[in-house]
N, C-alpha and C positions, 0 to 999 in steps of 0.2 A: 766817756760818756758818763753822766753821772746818773743814778736812778736811786729810788728809795730801797730799802730793806726789801721789802713787800716783791718787788718788782724783780729783784736780784732775785729773789725766790722762785719766781716762776718761773725764770729765764732757767735755771739750773735744773727746776724741775723739766722744762720742755726739753733742756739739751739731753739729760737724763733717758726720758720716755723715747723718744727720737735715736737716741744713741749718734747723736752730730759731735762731731768732730770739736766744733767749741762752739762758742761764744756766737760768731761773729756765722755759723752758717745757721744757725736758730735763728737769729735777725734777718741773713737773706730769706730762708728761707718763710716765716714770720711777714715780710714786705713782696713777697712775690703773691703770696696767699693771699693778702689785704688788698694787692691791687687788684688782683682780678675778682673778688666780690665787689671794690667799689665800683670798677667799670660794670661788673653785672648791672649792680643798682643803679649806677647815672642812666644805663640803656633800657629804664624801666621793668627789669626785670626782679624776680622774687629769689631767693634760696631759700630752700626746704631740707630738713631731716627727716628721715625715719627712725622713730622710735617705738619698739616693741610692735613694729608692722603697721603703729599711724605716723604717714608724714604731717607735718609741722613746719610754719614757716618757722626759719632760724631769724630768731630776734637780737642781734647781733646790733643792725645799725638802727635797733627802736628808738624813739626818742622820748 
């Protein structure tokens, strides 16, 4: 898979902070999470985060 250098850096960072055994493990986990989020959004649900005690919508899919 060809990826721009910035994407490779992001992949390396995620591997390091999650202590994943491989880039493939990072990608599998990312795809599972992405799929779960897409399913929730398609079902009409919203995804929220809590930061400093404040609950706000997660704007991952905001256009």
